[in-house]
N, C-alpha and C positions, 0 to 999 in steps of 0.2 A: 236376791236379784229378781226383777220382774220378768216374767216370761210372756211371750205373745204367741198366739196360735199362727202357724204357717202351714203351707202346703208346698211340696216340691216334687219334681219328677224323678222316677226311677225307671228308666226305659219308657215303656208305654203306660206305666202306672203312675198314679198320683198318691203320694203318701202324706200323712199328717204329722206335725211335730210341734214342739214348743221351743222357741228361740229366745235366748236371753243375751243381752249385750250390756256391758257397763257404761255408765255415763262418761263423757269426756271425749276429747278430740284425737287422742293418740291411738294409732292402730293397735289392736289387741290380738292375741292368739286365739285361734278357733278350735273348738273341741266338740266331739260327738260322743254320745253315750247310747249303747245298744242294750236293749232290755232282754230279760230271760225268755224261756221257751213259750211260744204262743199257744201250743197245744196243752200246756199245763197252767194256763191263766196268766202268762207273762204279758206285760204291756209296759209302756213308758211310765206308768204310774206305779212305782215300785220303791220299796224302802231302800234297797241297795243303789238303785239308780239315783235316788235322792241324795244318798251319802256321797256318791262319786261327784255329783253336781255341786254339792256343798263344798267339797275340796277344791273344785275348779273355780267356783265363784270367789273363794278366798284369794285365788291367784288373779282375780279380775279378768278371767278369760270370757270370751263369747262362747256360749254353749248351745247345742241342739240335742234335745232328746226327741225321739220319734217312734212311731209305731211301724213295725215291719209290715210288709204286705199281708193283707187279710186280717189285720188287727185293728179294732176300733173303726175309724173312718178311713183308714188306708185301703186302697183298692187292691184287688188280686186275692190270691190264696197262698197259704203256707206252702213252701216249696222244698222243705227238708234241709235247707241250708245254703244251697247255691244262690238262690234268688235273694235270700236275706243278706248274703255277702255283697251282692250287687246293690242292695238297698243301703248298706253301710257306706259303700263307696260313693253312692249318690248323695248321701247325707253330708259327707265331708266336702264334696264339690259344692253343695249348696251353701254350707255355713261359710266356707272360705271365699264365696262370691259376694258376701254381704258387705255393704259399706262399713268401713271402719274395722274390718277384720283382715288380718294379714293373709296373703295368698299362700304363703309357705309356712312351715312349722306347725302344721295341724297335729292334733292328738286324737286318737281314736280309742275309745274305751268300750268295754263290754262286760256284762255280768252273766255268768253261767252260759247258756246257749248263745247269748249275745257276744260273749268273749270268743266263741268259736267263729261266729260270723265276722267279728273284727279281725281276728287272726288270719282268716281265709282271705279277706279283702285286702289286707295291708300291703302285700307285695305288688298289688296292681294300682296303688294310689301314689302318684308321683310326688305330691306335695305333703306326704305324711311324714312326720318327724318321730313320733313315739306311739307306743301301744300301752294301754292299761288293761290288764286281764284279771278280773276278779272272779274267783271260784271257777277257774277254767276246768270243765269236766274232763279230766285226763283220761277217763276210761272210754270216752267216745270221741276225743279230739285227736286229729292227726297233727301233731306238733311239728311235723316236718315243714309246714308252711312257714314257721318262724325262721328257718334257715334262709329263706328268700326275702327276709326283711332285715335290713342292717341297722335299724335305729334302736334307740333305748326301749327297754321293755320293763314295765312295772307289773309285778305279780303280787297278788294278795289272796289269802284264803283263811278260813277258820281252822283251828286245830282239831275240830270235831267234824270236819267236812268229809262225808263218805264218798262224795262224787269227785272231790279234789283232795285226795289224801296228802297230808303235809309232807311225808317222806318222799313221795313221788314228785311233788312240786319243788321240794328242795333239790332233788336230783336234776330236774329241768333247769332250775336256777343255776346250778353249778355248771351244767352243760352249756348254757348260754354265755357264761363268762361275765366279764366286767360291765357289759352293756345292760345287764339285768339287775333289778333290785327286787327284794322279796320281804314281805311282812306276813307273819302268821299271827292271826288275831286270837288271843287266848279266850277260851270259853265260847267261841262262835262255831256254829254249824254252817251248812250250805246257805242258810237263809238269813243269817246275821241278825236275828231278832234280839233286840236289846243291846246289840254291839255296833249299832250304826255310827255312833260318835267316834268310837275307837277306830273303825274302818276309815271314816272320813279324815281323821287326824293322820292316820298312817299314810293314806294316799296323798294328802297335802304335803307331808314331809318328803315323800319320794318324788312328787312332781317338782319340788324345789331343786332337784338335782338333774333335771333333764332340760 
């Protein structure tokens, strides 16, 4: 799907992103994808972000990937997480305000640090329907935020991910109950190198159930 460069506000800051919308006249679902940690080279140009987008494009959703504050051409500075959660919420507001995009039923996805930002933002976004959390860094994430979000949750990680150990993610999946889905990608570590297609296929399959 063709992406176009856009800017949108997050508080007093202006952030950059790439917006994609399918052809056609029917309203489509809107989705946002949050990138990994900015202080370790993370940006919207990332192989896992690409894999999540590929899954969403197969569903013919409108998508927005964006750079958190202080990354690329986005204004501001890294804030340690709170500001990035605000950026995620602002991105959902922007994509669901676009012509041809449904106002309700939005999906917010994140990878690694981006999944923490998405999870933190989720309870404060009134038109959010579902979360997609890829390689959620369980050793640094406060998963209690998920108790304040009642919608479906998609979880994915590699079986060799040291930041998101599969047994801990399986325990979280069990705790969340029937509203959560989980896929563990065999042979993948935290970065999913060489496993992008498997990840995209797993996410597409799970998205079909939300």
